[in-house]
C-alpha positions as CSV (number, residue, x, y, z in Angstrom):
1,M,-194.9,107.1,-49.8
2,Q,-192.8,110.0,-51.5
3,K,-193.5,111.4,-54.6
4,P,-192.5,109.7,-57.6
5,F,-189.0,111.1,-59.3
6,G,-188.8,113.2,-55.7
7,K,-185.7,112.7,-54.6
8,T,-184.1,112.5,-58.1
9,K,-185.5,115.9,-58.9
10,E,-183.9,117.2,-55.3
11,I,-180.8,116.5,-56.3
12,V,-181.0,117.2,-60.4
13,D,-182.6,120.6,-59.3
14,G,-180.6,121.3,-56.1
15,L,-177.0,120.4,-56.8
16,L,-176.3,119.5,-60.6
17,K,-177.7,122.2,-62.3
18,P,-176.2,124.7,-59.7
19,A,-172.6,122.7,-60.6
20,V,-173.8,123.4,-64.3
21,Q,-173.9,126.9,-63.9
22,F,-170.5,127.3,-62.0
23,L,-168.5,125.0,-64.4
24,A,-170.3,127.5,-67.4
25,Q,-169.1,130.2,-66.1
26,S,-165.2,129.2,-65.6
27,E,-163.2,130.1,-68.2
28,D,-161.7,126.7,-68.4
29,K,-162.9,125.0,-71.7
30,A,-162.7,121.7,-70.0
31,K,-164.9,122.7,-67.2
32,Q,-167.4,124.2,-70.2
33,L,-167.5,120.9,-71.7
34,R,-167.9,119.2,-68.6
35,A,-171.4,121.4,-68.0
36,G,-172.4,120.4,-71.4
37,T,-172.3,116.9,-70.4
38,L,-173.4,117.4,-67.7
39,S,-176.3,119.3,-69.0
40,N,-177.5,116.8,-71.0
41,Y,-177.7,114.1,-68.3
42,I,-180.1,116.6,-66.7
43,A,-182.0,117.0,-69.6
44,V,-182.6,113.2,-69.5
45,M,-183.4,113.4,-65.9
46,D,-186.1,116.2,-67.2
47,D,-187.5,114.7,-70.0
48,V,-188.5,111.9,-67.6
49,A,-190.1,114.1,-64.9
50,D,-192.0,116.2,-67.7
51,A,-193.2,112.7,-69.1
52,M,-195.0,112.3,-66.0
53,D,-197.9,114.1,-66.5
54,S,-198.6,112.9,-70.2
55,P,-201.8,111.4,-70.6
56,T,-200.4,108.0,-71.9
57,P,-197.0,105.9,-71.0
58,K,-194.4,108.1,-72.4
59,I,-191.6,106.8,-69.7
60,A,-189.3,103.8,-71.3
61,L,-187.8,102.5,-68.2
62,F,-184.9,100.0,-70.2
63,E,-182.3,97.9,-69.3
64,H,-178.7,98.5,-70.5
65,G,-178.7,95.7,-72.6
66,I,-180.4,98.2,-75.9
67,T,-179.9,101.7,-76.9
68,P,-182.6,103.8,-76.7
69,Q,-183.3,105.4,-80.4
70,L,-186.5,103.2,-81.0
71,F,-187.9,104.8,-77.6
72,Y,-187.2,108.6,-79.8
73,A,-188.9,107.3,-82.6
74,F,-192.2,106.9,-80.2
75,D,-191.7,110.7,-78.9
76,C,-190.6,108.5,-75.3
77,A,-188.9,109.7,-72.3
78,P,-186.3,106.6,-72.0
79,L,-184.1,106.1,-68.7
80,C,-181.5,103.7,-68.6
81,L,-182.0,102.6,-65.7
82,E,-178.5,100.9,-65.0
83,A,-177.4,104.2,-65.2
84,Y,-180.1,105.4,-62.5
85,P,-178.0,104.6,-59.3
86,G,-174.9,106.9,-60.3
87,I,-176.8,110.1,-59.7
88,F,-177.6,108.7,-56.2
89,A,-174.2,107.1,-55.4
90,A,-172.3,110.5,-56.6
91,A,-174.4,112.7,-54.4
92,S,-176.5,110.9,-51.8
93,M,-175.2,107.7,-49.9
94,D,-177.5,107.6,-48.0
95,T,-180.5,107.0,-50.4
96,V,-178.1,104.5,-52.1
97,Y,-178.2,102.7,-48.4
98,D,-182.4,103.0,-47.9
99,F,-182.7,101.9,-51.0
100,L,-180.6,98.3,-51.1
101,S,-182.0,97.9,-47.2
102,A,-185.6,98.0,-48.7
103,A,-185.0,95.3,-51.4
104,D,-182.9,93.2,-48.7
105,E,-186.1,93.7,-46.2
106,A,-188.4,92.5,-49.0
107,G,-186.0,89.3,-49.4
108,M,-184.1,89.7,-52.3
109,P,-181.1,88.0,-52.5
110,S,-177.9,90.3,-50.8
111,E,-176.0,88.8,-53.7
112,V,-177.7,90.6,-56.2
113,C,-176.1,93.1,-58.4
114,S,-176.5,96.7,-55.7
115,T,-177.8,98.0,-59.1
116,D,-180.8,95.8,-59.4
117,R,-181.5,95.4,-55.4
118,F,-181.0,99.4,-56.0
119,L,-184.1,99.6,-58.9
120,V,-186.1,97.3,-56.9
121,G,-185.7,99.6,-53.5
122,A,-186.4,102.5,-55.5
123,V,-189.8,100.8,-56.6
124,L,-190.6,99.5,-52.9
125,R,-189.8,103.2,-51.7
126,G,-191.7,105.2,-54.8
127,E,-189.0,106.6,-56.6
128,M,-189.6,105.1,-59.7
129,P,-191.1,107.7,-61.6
130,D,-195.1,106.4,-62.5
131,N,-196.7,106.3,-65.8
132,A,-193.8,104.3,-67.2
133,F,-193.5,100.9,-68.9
134,Y,-190.5,98.3,-68.7
135,V,-188.1,97.5,-71.3
136,T,-185.3,94.6,-70.9
137,T,-183.7,91.7,-72.5
138,T,-182.3,88.3,-70.9
139,A,-178.3,89.8,-71.2
140,P,-176.5,90.2,-69.8
141,C,-177.2,88.4,-66.3
142,D,-179.3,86.7,-63.7
143,G,-180.0,90.1,-62.1
144,T,-182.0,91.6,-65.0
145,R,-183.8,89.0,-65.2
146,L,-184.9,88.5,-61.7
147,A,-185.5,92.4,-61.2
148,Y,-187.9,93.7,-63.9
149,P,-190.1,91.1,-63.5
150,I,-190.1,92.1,-59.7
151,M,-190.6,95.8,-60.8
152,Q,-192.9,94.9,-63.0
153,K,-194.9,93.0,-60.4
154,A,-195.1,95.5,-57.5
155,T,-196.1,98.5,-60.2
156,Q,-197.8,97.1,-62.8
157,N,-196.6,98.8,-65.5
158,P,-196.3,97.0,-68.7
159,L,-193.3,94.7,-69.2
160,C,-191.8,93.5,-72.6
161,Y,-189.0,90.8,-72.3
162,I,-186.7,90.4,-75.5
163,E,-184.4,87.3,-76.0
164,A,-180.4,88.1,-76.9
165,P,-178.5,85.8,-78.3
166,F,-175.2,84.3,-76.4
167,S,-173.4,84.4,-80.0
168,H,-171.4,87.9,-81.4
169,N,-172.0,88.4,-85.1
170,R,-174.1,89.2,-87.4
171,E,-176.3,86.5,-87.9
172,A,-176.8,87.2,-84.0
173,A,-177.8,91.0,-84.5
174,R,-180.1,90.0,-87.2
175,Y,-181.8,87.6,-84.9
176,F,-182.1,90.2,-82.2
177,G,-182.9,92.6,-84.6
178,Q,-186.0,90.3,-85.6
179,Q,-186.7,90.2,-82.0
180,I,-186.9,93.7,-81.7
181,K,-189.5,93.9,-84.8
182,A,-191.8,91.0,-83.8
183,E,-191.8,92.0,-79.8
184,L,-190.4,95.4,-78.9
185,I,-192.2,97.4,-82.1
186,P,-195.8,96.2,-81.2
187,F,-195.1,96.4,-77.6
188,L,-194.2,100.1,-77.9
189,E,-197.1,100.6,-80.5
190,S,-199.6,99.3,-77.9
191,V,-198.9,101.4,-74.8
192,T,-198.0,104.6,-76.4
193,G,-200.9,104.4,-78.8
194,I,-198.7,105.4,-81.4
195,K,-198.0,103.8,-84.9
196,F,-194.7,103.1,-85.7
197,D,-193.1,105.7,-88.4
198,I,-190.4,103.7,-90.3
199,D,-189.1,107.3,-91.4
200,K,-189.3,108.7,-87.8
201,F,-186.8,106.4,-86.7
202,R,-184.8,106.4,-90.2
203,E,-184.3,110.0,-88.6
204,V,-183.1,109.4,-85.3
205,I,-180.6,106.4,-86.5
206,Q,-179.3,109.0,-88.7
207,E,-179.0,111.8,-86.1
208,S,-177.4,108.5,-83.7
209,N,-174.9,108.0,-86.6
210,K,-173.7,111.5,-86.5
211,S,-172.9,111.0,-83.0
212,L,-171.3,107.5,-83.3
213,E,-168.7,109.1,-86.3
214,L,-168.0,111.4,-83.7
215,M,-167.3,109.2,-81.0
216,F,-164.7,107.1,-83.3
217,D,-162.9,110.8,-83.8
218,I,-162.6,111.5,-80.3
219,N,-161.9,107.8,-79.7
220,D,-158.4,108.7,-82.2
221,T,-157.8,111.5,-80.3
222,H,-157.2,109.4,-77.2
223,K,-154.4,107.6,-79.1
224,V,-152.0,110.1,-78.9
225,R,-149.9,110.8,-76.4
226,P,-150.5,112.7,-73.8
227,A,-154.3,112.3,-74.0
228,P,-156.0,115.7,-74.7
229,H,-158.3,115.2,-72.1
230,R,-159.1,113.3,-68.4
231,A,-160.9,110.9,-67.3
232,A,-163.8,112.7,-66.8
233,L,-164.2,113.9,-70.5
234,K,-163.0,110.4,-71.8
235,R,-166.0,108.4,-70.9
236,A,-168.7,111.2,-71.3
237,P,-169.1,110.3,-75.2
238,W,-169.9,106.5,-73.8
239,Q,-172.3,107.6,-71.6
240,G,-174.1,110.2,-73.4
241,Y,-174.3,107.7,-76.0
242,I,-176.5,104.9,-74.0
243,M,-178.6,107.6,-72.6
244,Q,-179.6,109.7,-75.5
245,A,-178.6,108.4,-78.5
246,G,-180.4,110.2,-81.4
247,L,-180.9,113.4,-79.9
248,P,-179.4,116.6,-81.5
249,R,-178.1,117.7,-78.3
250,L,-175.7,114.8,-77.7
251,T,-174.5,115.6,-81.5
252,K,-173.9,118.8,-80.6
253,S,-172.0,117.9,-77.5
254,L,-169.7,115.4,-79.3
255,T,-168.9,118.0,-81.6
256,E,-167.8,120.1,-78.8
257,L,-165.9,117.9,-77.6
258,R,-163.8,116.3,-80.6
259,D,-163.4,119.9,-81.8
260,D,-161.4,120.8,-78.2
261,A,-159.6,117.2,-78.0
262,V,-158.2,118.1,-81.9
263,R,-157.2,121.8,-80.6
264,R,-155.7,120.2,-77.2
265,I,-153.3,118.2,-79.9
266,G,-152.4,120.7,-82.7
267,A,-151.9,123.0,-79.7
268,S,-149.6,120.6,-77.6
269,R,-152.0,121.1,-74.6
270,P,-153.1,118.2,-73.0
271,E,-156.4,119.4,-70.6
272,S,-154.3,117.5,-67.3
273,K,-151.5,119.4,-65.7
274,Y,-149.7,116.2,-64.9
275,E,-147.6,114.0,-66.5
276,E,-148.9,111.3,-68.6
277,K,-146.5,108.5,-67.1
278,Y,-148.9,105.6,-67.3
279,R,-151.9,105.0,-69.3
280,V,-154.1,102.2,-67.5
281,L,-157.1,100.2,-69.1
282,W,-160.1,100.6,-66.3
283,F,-162.1,97.1,-67.2
284,H,-165.3,96.7,-65.9
285,V,-167.4,98.9,-64.3
286,P,-166.2,102.0,-62.3
287,P,-166.7,103.1,-58.6
288,L,-170.1,105.5,-59.6
289,Y,-169.6,106.8,-55.3
290,N,-166.2,108.7,-56.0
291,N,-165.7,111.3,-59.2
292,E,-162.4,112.2,-57.8
293,L,-160.4,109.2,-57.9
294,Y,-159.4,109.2,-61.4
295,G,-158.0,113.1,-61.2
296,W,-155.7,111.2,-58.1
297,M,-154.3,109.0,-60.1
298,E,-153.5,111.2,-62.7
299,K,-151.6,114.0,-59.9
300,K,-150.1,111.2,-57.7
301,L,-149.6,108.5,-59.9
302,G,-148.9,109.9,-63.5
303,A,-151.5,107.0,-64.8
304,S,-154.0,108.0,-67.2
305,V,-156.8,106.1,-67.4
306,F,-159.2,104.8,-70.3
307,F,-162.1,102.6,-69.9
308,G,-162.3,99.3,-72.1
309,Q,-166.0,99.6,-72.8
310,S,-165.8,103.3,-74.2
311,Y,-164.3,101.9,-77.2
312,T,-165.5,99.0,-78.0
313,M,-167.6,100.1,-81.1
314,P,-170.0,98.7,-84.1
315,D,-170.4,100.3,-87.6
316,P,-172.6,102.6,-88.1
317,I,-176.1,101.5,-88.7
318,D,-177.5,100.9,-92.5
319,T,-180.7,102.8,-93.0
320,T,-181.2,101.3,-96.3
321,S,-184.1,99.3,-94.8
322,L,-186.2,98.2,-91.6
323,D,-184.8,95.3,-91.4
324,T,-180.9,96.8,-92.0
325,M,-181.7,99.1,-89.0
326,L,-182.7,97.1,-86.9
327,E,-179.5,94.4,-87.8
328,G,-177.6,97.3,-86.5
329,F,-179.5,99.0,-83.5
330,A,-179.1,95.6,-82.4
331,M,-175.7,95.3,-82.9
332,Q,-175.4,98.6,-80.5
333,G,-177.6,97.4,-77.9
334,L,-175.0,94.0,-77.7
335,T,-171.6,95.6,-78.2
336,L,-172.4,98.8,-76.6
337,T,-173.9,98.1,-73.4
338,M,-173.5,96.0,-70.4
339,S,-174.7,92.9,-72.9
340,I,-171.0,92.6,-73.9
341,M,-170.6,90.9,-70.2
342,R,-172.9,87.8,-71.5
343,L,-169.7,86.8,-74.0
344,D,-167.8,83.9,-72.6
345,S,-164.5,85.0,-70.8
346,E,-162.4,84.0,-73.5
347,A,-164.2,87.0,-75.7
348,L,-164.5,89.2,-73.5
349,T,-160.9,89.1,-72.7
350,R,-159.8,89.6,-75.9
351,E,-162.4,92.7,-75.9
352,A,-160.2,93.7,-73.4
353,L,-157.3,93.3,-74.9
354,T,-157.9,95.0,-77.8
355,C,-158.7,98.3,-76.4
356,Y,-155.3,97.5,-74.6
357,R,-153.6,97.4,-77.5
358,M,-155.4,99.8,-79.6
359,Y,-154.5,102.8,-76.6
360,D,-150.8,101.6,-75.8
361,C,-151.9,100.7,-72.2
362,D,-148.9,100.1,-69.7
363,C,-151.1,98.0,-66.9
364,M,-155.1,97.7,-66.5
365,I,-157.3,97.3,-63.4
366,I,-160.0,95.3,-63.7
367,T,-162.9,95.9,-60.8
368,Q,-164.6,92.9,-59.6
369,H,-167.7,93.8,-58.8
370,V,-169.3,91.4,-56.3
371,G,-172.8,91.5,-57.2
372,C,-171.2,90.3,-61.3
373,N,-171.1,86.8,-61.7
374,S,-169.7,87.2,-65.0
375,I,-166.9,89.3,-64.4
376,C,-165.8,87.5,-61.0
377,G,-166.3,83.9,-62.6
378,A,-163.9,85.2,-65.5
379,R,-161.0,86.5,-63.4
380,G,-158.7,83.2,-63.9
381,V,-159.1,83.4,-67.5
382,I,-158.1,87.0,-67.5
383,R,-155.7,86.7,-65.1
384,D,-153.8,83.8,-67.3
385,Y,-154.6,85.6,-70.4
386,L,-152.9,88.7,-69.0
387,R,-150.1,86.7,-67.7
388,K,-148.9,85.0,-71.2
389,E,-148.8,88.6,-72.2
390,N,-146.5,90.0,-69.4
391,I,-149.7,92.4,-69.1
392,P,-149.5,94.0,-65.4
393,A,-153.0,94.1,-63.8
394,L,-154.9,94.6,-60.2
395,F,-157.9,93.1,-59.6
396,L,-159.8,95.1,-57.2
397,A,-163.0,93.6,-55.5
398,L,-165.5,96.3,-54.8
399,D,-169.0,97.2,-54.7
400,Y,-169.8,100.1,-57.5
401,N,-172.7,101.5,-56.2
402,D,-171.9,100.8,-52.4
403,D,-168.9,102.6,-50.5
404,R,-169.1,100.1,-47.4
405,V,-167.7,97.1,-49.7
406,L,-164.3,98.8,-50.5
407,P,-164.1,102.8,-49.5
408,L,-162.4,105.3,-51.4
409,E,-159.0,105.5,-49.2
410,A,-158.3,101.4,-49.1
411,M,-158.9,101.7,-52.7
412,Q,-156.6,104.3,-53.6
413,A,-154.4,102.6,-51.0
414,K,-154.7,99.6,-53.0
415,I,-154.0,101.2,-56.2
416,E,-150.8,103.4,-54.8
417,E,-149.2,100.0,-53.3
418,F,-149.9,98.3,-56.9
419,F,-148.0,100.7,-58.9
420,E,-145.4,101.1,-56.6
421,A,-144.9,97.6,-56.6
422,V,-145.5,96.7,-59.9
423,M,-145.2,99.9,-62.1
424,H,-142.3,101.7,-61.0
């Protein structure tokens, strides 16, 4: 069996760090900003690797249904597992195939989301970091409810399971916050040997609030035509937040993104060299195995891409008391993460339409990730809503981790056909 986190470190050290050095040396400010956001991602992986040598469990392998601030309050190195396969899908598809095969061979149904199958396969192949514990919730889907207990049984690492509500309001956030108070905080005290410190938690929350305010500012700049940043930088704030909310390095990176976007607007110098003919709301997951698709859409079609989930923003967290902090922390988990997929189809569609109108989009692309019963089951409701609103839409069936389901060339052909037939 391979060394835990070995393949991850090979990609980080062999590919990502040289890429950062190359981008950082460019005179192009946009490339420098990409270097900064990529450096933060690398830092997350380095933190996890360093924590593997800790005498007590420090690595929080958490599900994409909460945000990471509470783990930082316990001096942990958190890793959002649903974001983890992306590093391999972008750099080593053979490893993705191998981990999926490992899960399939162990008897995990192929209908389960490839993210969950990847994670189980990573455990079975010995890649998942040790000296760790798992934290998951009952949202958003059956796949996570299946995968995390399997990983816990295979590794014998501690597991905390939190009940998430199906409703989406302040009462739901208070309920989820109290679940965190009653279940997760005592669990973290037990596995880390650290007593919960409300002042330290408040400091982390205050730092994450700074990042959230910057995200509001950045999102507002995206309303300007043409958008100041290309797709890679539009999605970066949200990606950074779900992986490292509460860290000063994220605040610094978002400040640089915000300042650059404002500067570009003031100078009428958008990052993209191509005319913004169309604004496209990309709803649900992107293909992680291709980093050039959105650049191709800008160049070939004049299509500027916006990401629905990146613009679903909760209020900053009230730091008055532990209960207000936990309520706000809980609401972020229910709003900013994949927990949004727990909503009924009509509520989910309304979220998409809000973003569509906010950014004055011209059409939607809705991915139908083959392992996601939520989005695939909602197709009919979404389609009916969009027809009533006269919104052009393309539904793309794909597996966002596995390029064998819809290869890049086939995806580009479908998108190009849609624009030629519907948008011209």
